[in-house]
N, C-alpha and C positions, 0 to 999 in steps of 0.2 A: 291710295295714300290718304292720310288724315289731314284735315284742314284746320288751321288756326286763323281766326279773324281777330285782328287787332283793333280795338276800339279805344276811345279816350273819354271815359265817364267823368274824368277830373281834368288834370293838366293835359294839354294838347300834345299829340305826337310831334307836332311842329316845333316843340321846345327841345327835342332831342337832336343832336348833331346828325348830319347826313351819314357821317362815318359810322356812328354807333347804330343808326338804323340799319345800315348795311351789315355790320357785324352781327347784330341780333338776328337778322333775317337769315344770314348764312349759317349761323349756329343752329337755328331751328330747322332749316332745310336739311342740314347734315343729320339731324336727329330723325328725319323722316317725315317732316310736315310740309304741306303746302301753306305758305304764309300769304294771307290777304289782309287788306286794310279797309276799315270802314271808310265810306266816301267822305265823311266829315271829320275823320280822325286828326287831320293835320290843320284844321281851321284853328285860328288863334286870335283872341281879342286881348284887351288890356289886362284881363285877369288870367292870361295864358291858357285860356280854355275856349270853348265855343258855346253857342246858344244851347239852352235846354232842349229846344226842339231838334237841333242837329244831333245832339248826343243821344237823345231818346230814339231818334230815327235809326242811328247806327246800332244801338243796343237791340231794338226790336227786330231789325232786319237780320242780325246775327243769329237770333233764336229761331226765326221762322225759316231761315235758309237751311234746308236739310243736308247740304254738303258740308256745313260747319260742324266740327267736333268740339272745339275749344274756343271760348271767347276769352281773350287775353287783354287785360288792361295795358295801355301804353306805359303809364307810370302813375304815381300818386298825385298829390296836389292838395286842394283845400275845399272843393265844392261838390263832391259827388252826391252829398245829401240834398242838393237842389233837385235831383231827379226823382226822389222817392215818391212824390205825389203823382207823378206822370207815368210811372211804369205800369204796363199791363201785366200784372202778376199772374193772371189766368193764362196769358200767352206763354209766359215763362214756365208755368207748371205743366202746360200741355206739351211743351217742346224742350223740356229741361235737358241741359247739357252742362259740361264743365264751364264754369266762369271763375277766373283766377286773377288775383292781384293782391296788393298789400298797401299799408299805410292808409291814405284817405279812402281807398276803395273798400275798406272794412265796413263803412256805413252801408254801402250797396250790398255787400255780401251777407251781412247779418239781417238786413231788411228783407232780402229775397228769401232767406231761410225762415224768418219769422212769419212771412205772409204765405209761403207755399210749402214749407217743410222740405224743399229741395236743398240738397247739400251743395254748398259753395266752397271755394278754396282760397284760403289766405296763403299766398305763396308768391313766387317771383312775378314781377311785371315783365312785359315785353323788353323794356330797357335793360332789365337784369341780365338778359341773355347776350348782351353786347360785351360782358366782362370776359377778358381773355384769361385771367388767372383766378384760381380760387372758386371756380364755378361747379366743379365736378360733384361735390356733395349736394349742392342745391339741385342739380339736375337729377341725381339719384333719388332724392326724396320726392321731387315733383313727379317723376316717372312712376314711382311705386304708389304714391297716394292717389293720383288721378286715375290709375288703372285698377284701384280697389284692393291692392295688397295691404296686408297689415304692415305697419311701419313702426319701428321703435326709435324714439329720439336718441341720437348719438351725440357724443361730445367730440367735435373736431379738434385736432391737435392745435390748429392755429385758426385765427379769425382776423377779419379786417373791417374797419369802419372808415377807411380813407375815401377821398373823393376820386375813386378809380376812373370815373368817366372823364376827368380832366387830364390824367396822365397815366395811361395803362402800363407804361414802361418803368414807372417808379412807385411800385406798390409797397405798402407797409403792412406786414402780417405780424400779429401778436400772439404770444402763447395764451392758450385758452385754459382757464382754471377749472372749467367743467361745471356741471350742475351741482347745486348745493341744497340740501334739505334744511328748511327753516322750521317747519312743523312736520313731524313724522305721521305716517298713517297710510292707509290704503283706501282707494276709492274707485268708483266707475261711474260714468255718466256721459252725457252728450256735450260736445264741445261748442261753445260760442265765444265770441270776443275778438281779439286781435289788437290793433292799435288802440290803446286805452282812451286817449283824448278824443279820438274819432268815435269809438264805441259809445262813449258817454253822450255824444250828440243825439243818440236815439232815445235817451231817457224821456219818459212822459209822452212818447209817441206810439202810434200803432205799429211802428217798425222795430221796437225793442223786443228781442227774443225773451220768452218766459225763462226765468232763471231757475225754476224748480228742476232739480235733478241734473243740473249742468256742471261741467268742468270748465272753468274760465281759463283761457289762454290770453295773457295780457302782456303788452310791451309798449314802450313809447320811444319816440325819437329824442334827439338831443337839442331841440329848438329852445328849450328853457335853460340849457347850460347848467350852471351851478345850482339853479333853482329846481333841477329835476326832482330831487327828493321831496321837496315841498309840493310840487305839482302832482307827482305820483301819489303821495299820501292823501291829498284831498280828493283826487280823482277816484282812487279805490274806495275811499270813505263814501263817496257819492254812490258808488255801486252797492255798497253794503246797505245803504238806506232804501234800496229798491225792493219792491214787493217780490217775494219769492227767494230772496237771497239766503234766508235761513236754511234753505234746502239745497244750496250749492254744495257740491261734493268735494271739490278740490280746486286749487289754483296753481297754474304753471306760469311763471314770469320769464319773459324772454330776456336775453342778454342785453344789457344797456351799453350804450356807446361810451367810449373812453372819456370824453370831455364832460360827462355828467358827474364824474368823480364818485360814483357809487361803489360801496364796498359792503361786505357782509354785515358789519356793525350797523350801517344805515338801514339796510333791508330789515334786519332783525328788529331795530327800533320801530320802524313803521309797522311791521306785522304784529309784533308783540304788544303794541299799544292798542290793539283792537280786539277786545274779548270775543267778539263774534267769530273771529278766525281761529280761536284756540283749538277747535276740535276737527279741523279739516287739514289734510296734507297740503303743504305748500312747498314748491320747489322753485328756486331762482336760477338765473343764468342759463336758461335753456336755449337751444340753438334755433331761434326764430326771431324775426323782427327786422330792425334796421341795420344789422350787421350781416356780414357774409362769411361763410355760407349760411343759408337759411333753409330751414325745413318748411315744407308745405303742410298746412294744417287744414283739415276738413271741417268747416263750420257745419255742424249737424252730424258729424261722424261720431262713432262710439270710441270712448277712451277709457283705459284703465291706468291707474297710478299705484305703484308701490314705492314708498319713500321711507326707508328705514336706515338711518345713518348713511353709510357709504353705498348701500344697496338701493339704487334708483332705477326703476323701470317705468317708462312712460310709453305706452303703445296705443295706437289708434288705427282705425280704418273706416272706409266708407264704401258703399256699393260701387262697383266699377261702372264707368260711363264711357270709357274709351279703351281701345286696344293698348296693350303695353308697347313700349318703344321698339322692342325687337320683333314685333309683329307688323312688319312693313309690307303693305299690300298695294 
């Protein structure tokens, strides 16, 4: 059987309720995994995390243990970038395996790719698997992408951005409007990005991926509320100022949460105000980020975009590192 090692590079596993830890473990076990936990994953300090040394120890042990197939982040948080100077990137390159998570974990995922060229995966955290409803599409994408299958982004009929972890019996699902083309075109390139405000923490460091020939997958959470449009605008402008951006091939923007009050007019205003973006395809409201279901995105994977009116195809893949879910041995 395949083994998942749960680590906590950012917020501690100890911040997840015991009930949801059990639910996530049961779901992953049902999918054919042995679930293990880093020995420091539940340690928790005043920042809801553990020491750099403890987090690095769990991360390195997960990569050196040959029995581990997937390294899965417990959940997001705010401080995974503390680890970047302490990671043994040669160790990860020699023992590369699937590492997956989203939100704050994006700093770690892009840094590993930048330093090693090893593909990493922006997708569900361990906590995500505790969800009782609305998880099927998330699992389908995760299964396909980490096993190396080509995956095409789909538009789920409904989505949710409720606080499901507080009340699983009173979920709110909303009609999804689907992906929308802002700039038409076709492109192909290598994926980098993820959570925008976290990705931007890498600017000016040795951990920022080269943007030449890349397709950017970008999304952000709703922490800024009504100021979301202002924050996204200046954060994407900051990326435009980066060396190599002129050779970015396309941008895919993840579905924003409801209380950001984003609509097509706001997105168009942001994007059309930037002449640098005129000649690359840009699609908004794609199925990844801080709403569910979410697709898994391979950082370092190959992507093609066709964005012509109502005809939208976004496909990507990465080399397989684990067996598919139905190959239970």
